[in-house]
C-alpha positions as CSV (number, residue, x, y, z in Angstrom):
1,M,97.1,432.3,214.8
2,M,98.4,433.5,211.4
3,E,102.1,434.0,211.0
4,D,103.5,437.5,210.3
5,I,103.6,436.9,206.6
6,E,101.7,434.0,204.9
7,S,101.1,432.9,201.4
8,A,97.9,434.5,200.2
9,T,96.6,431.3,198.6
10,P,95.5,429.6,201.9
11,A,95.2,432.8,203.9
12,L,92.6,434.5,201.8
13,C,90.6,431.3,201.4
14,R,90.6,430.8,205.2
15,L,89.6,434.3,206.0
16,Q,86.8,434.4,203.5
17,L,85.6,430.9,204.6
18,G,85.4,432.2,208.2
19,A,83.4,435.3,207.1
20,E,81.0,433.1,205.1
21,L,80.5,430.6,207.9
22,R,79.8,433.4,210.3
23,R,77.2,434.8,207.8
24,L,75.5,431.4,207.4
25,R,75.3,430.8,211.1
26,R,73.7,434.2,211.7
27,E,71.2,433.7,208.9
28,A,70.4,430.3,210.4
29,G,69.6,432.1,213.7
30,L,72.2,430.1,215.7
31,K,74.6,431.1,218.4
32,S,78.2,429.7,218.4
33,S,77.4,427.8,221.6
34,Q,74.4,426.1,219.9
35,V,76.5,425.1,216.9
36,A,79.2,423.6,219.2
37,K,76.6,421.7,221.2
38,R,74.9,420.2,218.1
39,L,78.2,419.1,216.5
40,L,79.8,418.0,219.8
41,W,82.6,420.5,219.4
42,S,84.2,422.9,221.8
43,P,82.8,426.5,221.6
44,S,86.3,427.7,220.8
45,K,86.5,425.6,217.7
46,V,83.5,427.4,216.1
47,T,85.1,430.7,217.1
48,R,88.5,429.8,215.6
49,L,86.9,428.8,212.3
50,E,84.9,432.1,212.1
51,Y,87.9,434.2,212.9
52,G,90.1,432.3,210.4
53,D,92.5,431.3,213.2
54,N,93.0,427.7,212.2
55,V,95.8,427.4,209.7
56,V,94.1,424.3,208.2
57,V,90.4,423.9,208.0
58,E,89.1,420.4,207.4
59,P,86.7,420.1,204.5
60,D,84.6,417.6,206.5
61,D,84.1,420.2,209.2
62,T,83.0,422.7,206.6
63,A,80.6,420.3,205.1
64,M,79.0,419.6,208.5
65,L,78.6,423.3,209.1
66,C,77.0,423.8,205.7
67,G,74.6,421.0,206.4
68,L,73.6,422.5,209.7
69,Y,73.1,425.9,208.2
70,K,71.2,424.5,205.2
71,A,73.6,426.2,202.7
72,D,72.7,425.7,199.1
73,A,74.8,423.4,196.9
74,E,76.8,426.2,195.2
75,T,77.8,427.8,198.5
76,R,78.6,424.4,200.0
77,S,80.8,423.5,197.1
78,L,82.7,426.9,197.2
79,L,83.3,426.7,201.0
80,I,84.6,423.2,200.8
81,D,86.9,424.3,198.0
82,Y,88.2,427.1,200.3
83,A,88.8,424.6,203.1
84,T,90.6,422.2,200.7
85,V,92.9,425.1,199.6
86,T,94.0,425.6,203.3
87,R,95.1,422.0,203.4
88,T,96.7,421.6,199.9
89,K,98.0,425.2,199.6
90,Q,97.1,424.9,195.9
91,D,94.8,427.5,194.2
92,R,92.6,425.1,192.3
93,W,89.0,423.8,192.5
94,A,88.9,420.7,194.6
95,S,85.2,419.6,194.4
96,T,83.7,417.9,191.4
97,G,81.9,419.8,188.7
98,A,82.9,422.5,186.2
99,H,84.3,425.7,187.6
100,P,85.4,428.9,185.9
101,S,89.1,429.6,185.5
102,V,89.0,432.2,188.3
103,G,90.1,430.1,191.2
104,P,89.2,430.0,194.9
105,T,91.8,432.5,196.0
106,V,90.5,435.2,193.6
107,H,87.0,434.5,194.7
108,A,88.1,434.8,198.3
109,F,89.9,438.1,197.7
110,L,86.8,439.5,195.9
111,G,84.6,438.5,198.8
112,L,86.9,440.1,201.4
113,E,87.3,443.3,199.3
114,A,83.6,443.6,198.8
115,S,83.0,443.5,202.6
116,A,85.8,446.1,203.3
117,T,85.1,449.6,204.5
118,V,88.5,451.1,203.8
119,V,91.2,450.2,201.4
120,R,94.6,452.0,201.3
121,D,96.7,451.1,198.3
122,Y,100.2,452.2,197.3
123,E,101.2,451.2,193.7
124,S,104.6,451.8,192.1
125,D,104.0,450.3,188.6
126,Y,100.4,449.4,187.9
127,V,97.1,451.2,188.1
128,P,95.2,449.6,191.1
129,G,92.5,447.1,190.1
130,L,89.8,449.3,191.6
131,L,90.7,452.1,189.3
132,Q,91.4,450.1,186.1
133,T,89.5,450.4,182.9
134,E,88.4,447.3,181.1
135,A,90.8,447.9,178.2
136,Y,93.8,448.5,180.6
137,A,92.9,445.3,182.6
138,R,92.8,443.3,179.4
139,A,96.2,444.6,178.3
140,I,97.7,443.6,181.6
141,H,96.2,440.1,181.6
142,R,97.2,439.5,178.0
143,T,100.8,440.4,178.9
144,E,101.0,438.5,182.2
145,L,98.8,435.5,181.3
146,R,100.2,434.6,177.9
147,N,99.4,430.9,178.3
148,Y,95.8,431.5,179.1
149,S,93.0,431.3,176.5
150,S,91.1,434.4,175.4
151,E,88.0,433.1,177.3
152,E,90.0,432.7,180.5
153,I,91.5,436.2,180.2
154,E,88.0,437.7,179.6
155,M,86.7,436.0,182.7
156,R,89.6,437.5,184.8
157,V,88.9,440.9,183.3
158,A,85.2,440.6,184.2
159,A,86.2,439.6,187.8
160,R,88.4,442.6,188.1
161,M,85.7,444.9,186.8
162,A,83.2,443.4,189.3
163,R,85.4,444.5,192.2
164,Q,84.7,448.1,191.4
165,A,81.0,447.8,192.4
166,A,82.2,448.3,196.0
167,L,83.0,452.0,195.2
168,Y,79.3,452.6,194.3
169,R,77.5,450.7,197.1
170,A,74.3,452.5,198.0
171,E,74.9,451.8,201.7
172,G,78.4,452.6,202.8
173,P,80.5,452.7,199.6
174,L,84.1,451.6,200.0
175,E,86.5,454.4,201.1
176,L,89.5,454.2,198.8
177,F,92.8,455.9,199.4
178,V,95.3,455.5,196.5
179,I,98.9,456.7,196.3
180,L,100.7,456.2,193.0
181,S,104.3,456.6,192.0
182,E,104.6,458.9,189.0
183,S,105.9,455.9,187.1
184,V,102.3,454.6,187.0
185,L,101.3,457.7,185.0
186,R,104.3,457.5,182.7
187,R,104.2,453.8,181.8
188,R,101.9,452.9,178.9
189,G,99.3,450.2,179.5
190,G,98.5,448.9,176.0
191,D,98.5,451.4,173.2
192,S,98.2,455.2,173.5
193,T,94.4,455.1,173.3
194,V,94.1,452.6,176.2
195,T,96.6,454.6,178.2
196,V,94.9,458.0,177.7
197,E,91.5,456.4,178.5
198,Q,92.9,454.9,181.7
199,L,94.5,458.2,182.9
200,K,91.3,460.1,182.2
201,H,89.4,457.5,184.2
202,I,91.7,458.0,187.2
203,A,91.3,461.8,187.0
204,E,87.5,461.5,186.8
205,I,87.0,458.9,189.5
206,S,89.3,460.7,191.8
207,T,86.6,463.5,192.1
208,M,84.3,461.0,193.9
209,R,83.8,461.8,197.6
210,N,85.0,458.3,198.6
211,V,88.0,458.1,196.3
212,H,91.2,459.9,197.2
213,V,94.2,459.8,194.7
214,Q,97.7,461.2,195.3
215,V,100.8,460.9,193.2
216,V,104.4,460.8,194.4
217,P,106.4,462.7,191.8
218,F,109.9,461.7,190.7
219,S,111.2,465.0,191.9
220,L,110.8,464.0,195.6
221,G,113.5,461.4,195.2
222,I,113.9,458.3,197.4
223,H,110.9,457.6,199.6
224,I,109.4,454.8,201.9
225,G,107.2,453.5,199.1
226,M,110.1,452.3,197.0
227,S,110.3,449.1,199.0
228,G,107.3,447.9,197.1
229,P,103.5,448.2,196.6
230,F,101.1,447.2,199.4
231,T,97.3,447.2,200.1
232,I,95.8,447.6,203.6
233,I,92.2,446.3,203.9
234,R,90.0,447.2,206.9
235,F,86.6,445.8,207.6
236,A,83.5,447.1,209.4
237,R,83.6,447.0,213.2
238,A,80.5,444.8,213.2
239,S,82.5,442.2,211.3
240,L,84.9,439.9,213.1
241,A,87.4,440.1,210.2
242,K,90.7,441.6,211.2
243,P,92.5,444.1,209.0
244,I,95.1,442.6,206.6
245,V,97.9,443.8,204.4
246,Y,98.0,442.3,200.9
247,L,101.4,442.1,199.2
248,E,101.9,440.9,195.6
249,S,104.7,440.2,193.2
250,M,105.1,438.4,189.9
251,A,106.1,435.2,191.6
252,A,103.6,435.1,194.6
253,S,101.3,437.0,196.9
254,W,101.2,437.2,200.7
255,V,98.9,438.3,203.5
256,V,100.0,440.0,206.7
257,A,97.7,440.0,209.7
258,R,99.9,440.7,212.8
259,D,98.8,444.0,214.4
260,S,102.3,445.4,214.8
261,T,103.2,444.8,211.2
262,I,99.9,446.3,210.0
263,D,100.6,449.4,212.2
264,T,104.0,449.7,210.3
265,Y,102.3,449.7,206.9
266,E,99.7,452.2,208.2
267,H,102.5,454.5,209.4
268,N,104.3,454.2,206.0
269,F,101.1,455.0,204.1
270,R,100.5,458.1,206.3
271,E,104.0,459.2,205.6
272,L,103.4,458.9,201.9
273,Q,100.2,460.9,202.2
274,V,102.1,463.7,203.8
275,L,104.9,463.4,201.2
276,A,102.7,463.4,198.1
277,P,101.0,466.5,196.8
278,G,97.2,466.7,197.2
279,P,94.4,465.3,195.0
280,Q,94.1,468.4,192.8
281,E,97.9,468.4,192.2
282,A,97.5,464.7,191.3
283,R,94.9,465.4,188.7
284,N,97.1,468.1,187.3
285,M,100.0,465.6,187.0
286,I,97.6,463.1,185.3
287,H,96.5,465.7,182.7
288,E,100.2,466.6,182.0
289,A,101.0,463.0,181.5
290,I,98.1,462.7,179.0
291,K,99.5,465.7,177.0
292,E,102.8,463.9,176.7
293,I,101.5,460.7,175.2
């Protein structure tokens, strides 16, 4: 099983690999027991792989499953890369051939987020990726990824924008709950034009039925969110994926999957929801911040 806190690099790849293997098996019309019998594995091995319980996934095992499920070459290559990351702990493409600069971990996170039903996100400094404008995302990447080429930055910006499609799904759009520290509204992201555009976007998108935005004002003083930003991701009950907490800093990112720890983060988020004024008050604060730019 996963440890309480684990580096996001192998964890996200392992979880998305499991989800993809489960999808491929179902599309192939096979039961776990049939797969185990054909590959001479124990039934529990197939289940562990699909649940993401194995800390390390062998690339050869992944290749065998892809062959059995008749996965196309692109899918096979990506899943083998995921498996290799669980072994090397390095976020890089392992298979041969040209790959974009967006590595396996980002692809895995995008896949997991796209299949999520509910995301609860507390942010103390940045606008969450699901609410970012393209110009704001570009300004962040240019600051944080100074050694990257313009082409690589644009690819990352495009990947971030693609994430937002989950909010507009025809069948079951993502339910997004966001709580921001007031500092997010006060800190410029790029020049004044970019900042104003970004704040207006938050105010507008917060009127959608599936998007809920609150802001914790400075006037409330010290609060539980000051320990740092966090994102809670929950998946459909029909999915075997367990909920996770995603944590990120400048130096690294982590995944938490232990039930008791997730419950703690859920409790903290509910406490922030009670503490922060409601959505309309949040929009009022956003418009006040715009006036002061």
